[in-house]
N, C-alpha and C positions, 0 to 999 in steps of 0.2 A: 272197492275201497271208497270210503267217503271223501268228498272234497268240500271244503268250506269256502264260500264266496263272501267277500267283503266289499265295502263301498270305495275303499281307496288302498293304495299300496302301504301307506303308513300303518293302517290297521292290520294288514297281512303280516307286516314285519313285526309288529307288537305281539300278534298272536303267535307267530313263530317263536319269538323270544320267550314268551310265557310258557308255551308247551315245552320248550327245551328246559326251562328252569324247573318244571315239574316232571321231568323224565318221560315226556310223551313224544314218541318218535313221530316226526312229521317232515314234510318237505314242501318248499314253495315251488309252484309250477305255474305255467301260463294257463289261463282259463281256456278250456276247450272251445274251439271256434264256434260251435253250434249253440253255445250258451251265451245269453245276453247278460252282461255284467258291466257295472260302472267301472270296475277295476279290471286290469288285464291279468292280474295274478290271483292265484288261489292257494289254499293250503290243503294238502293231502295228508290224512292220518290213517293209521291202521284201524280196521274195524273194531278190534278189541279195545282200542283207546278212545273211541268216539265219545262215550259218556263222560269220561274223565276230562277230555278236552272241552266238551260243552260246559261242564261245571267251572272250570278254570276261566274260560272266556266270559261266561256270565258274571262270575264274581268280579271280574275286572271291567265290566260294562262295555264289552266289545261285542257289537252286533254282527251277526253273520247269518248266512243261509247255508243249509247243508243239503248236499245231493249225493246220491250213490253213483259213483263213476260208472258202474255196470249198467245203470238204467239210462245213461245218457247216450 
């Protein structure tokens, strides 16, 4: 499952709200310990929703990094 990393909690919460407004299933989680991130929270999305999520976040100028949870 992909996880999206953000630079701060405000952006995580904004991304979560935008995804929910667009019926994209997601959940806010702590960033896995072995990943370096400026923010302690991340957003997990279903693999089939990844592209839709990326489009919504880019349209709203929310920068993020995407990682596959299985690869971490």
